[in-house]
C-alpha positions as CSV (number, residue, x, y, z in Angstrom):
1,M,11.4,136.5,84.1
2,F,7.7,137.7,85.4
3,L,8.7,141.0,85.7
4,A,9.3,141.0,82.4
5,L,6.4,138.6,81.4
6,F,3.8,141.6,82.9
7,L,5.8,144.8,81.2
8,L,5.2,143.2,78.5
9,L,2.1,141.7,77.9
10,V,-0.3,144.2,79.8
11,P,0.4,147.3,77.3
12,L,-0.7,144.3,74.9
13,V,-3.3,143.7,76.9
14,N,-4.5,147.5,77.1
15,E,-4.5,147.5,72.9
16,K,-6.8,144.4,72.3
17,Y,-8.5,144.2,75.3
18,D,-9.2,147.4,76.3
19,K,-8.5,146.2,79.5
20,L,-6.0,147.7,82.4
21,T,-5.9,150.9,81.2
22,R,-4.7,152.6,84.2
23,L,-2.0,149.7,84.7
24,A,-0.8,150.3,81.5
25,R,-1.1,154.4,81.5
26,A,1.4,153.9,85.2
27,L,3.8,151.8,82.9
28,K,3.6,154.7,80.1
29,E,5.4,157.2,83.7
30,D,8.9,157.4,83.0
31,R,9.6,157.0,86.8
32,A,7.3,153.4,87.4
33,S,9.0,152.1,84.2
34,F,12.2,153.1,85.8
35,V,11.9,152.1,89.3
36,L,10.1,148.3,87.3
37,V,13.5,147.7,85.7
38,G,16.0,149.0,87.9
39,T,13.9,146.8,90.2
40,G,14.1,143.9,87.9
41,T,17.8,144.5,87.4
42,T,18.8,144.3,91.1
43,L,16.9,140.7,91.5
44,T,18.2,139.4,88.6
45,F,21.9,140.1,89.9
46,L,21.1,139.2,92.9
47,L,19.9,136.1,91.7
48,A,22.9,135.3,89.8
49,Y,25.5,135.9,92.5
50,V,23.5,133.7,95.1
51,M,23.5,131.1,92.3
52,S,27.3,131.2,91.3
53,I,28.0,131.1,95.0
54,A,25.6,127.7,95.7
55,L,27.1,126.6,92.9
56,N,31.1,127.2,93.4
57,Y,30.5,125.6,96.7
58,S,28.8,122.5,95.6
59,M,31.7,121.6,93.1
60,L,33.5,122.4,95.6
61,N,32.1,119.6,98.1
62,I,32.3,117.5,94.5
63,A,35.6,118.0,94.7
64,K,36.6,117.5,98.4
65,F,34.5,113.9,97.4
66,Y,36.7,112.8,95.7
67,N,39.3,114.1,97.0
68,L,40.7,116.7,93.8
69,N,43.1,119.5,93.7
70,F,42.1,122.5,91.5
71,G,44.9,124.0,89.8
72,L,45.2,127.5,90.7
73,D,47.7,128.3,88.0
74,T,46.0,126.0,85.0
75,G,42.2,126.3,86.6
76,W,42.2,122.8,84.9
77,L,40.3,120.6,87.6
78,Q,43.8,118.1,88.2
79,E,44.7,114.7,89.6
80,P,46.0,115.1,92.6
81,S,49.9,114.2,92.9
82,E,51.1,111.6,95.4
């Protein structure tokens, strides 16, 4: 989020207030924008992967606590059969 905000605000500040001119000029380079967008995409995918593992692990712990079974055939949370 901060990377996207940074990439949007630097050119805006440069045009409106004539500040951050060197940084805005550097961001106009294709190399710099490619590296920053690639870094942002990689970090976003990594964060999504880590969060999906963490949420899945916490849901499995809740299911174990309440003694519930996840049905593999239906994909829905099912009550245990006795």
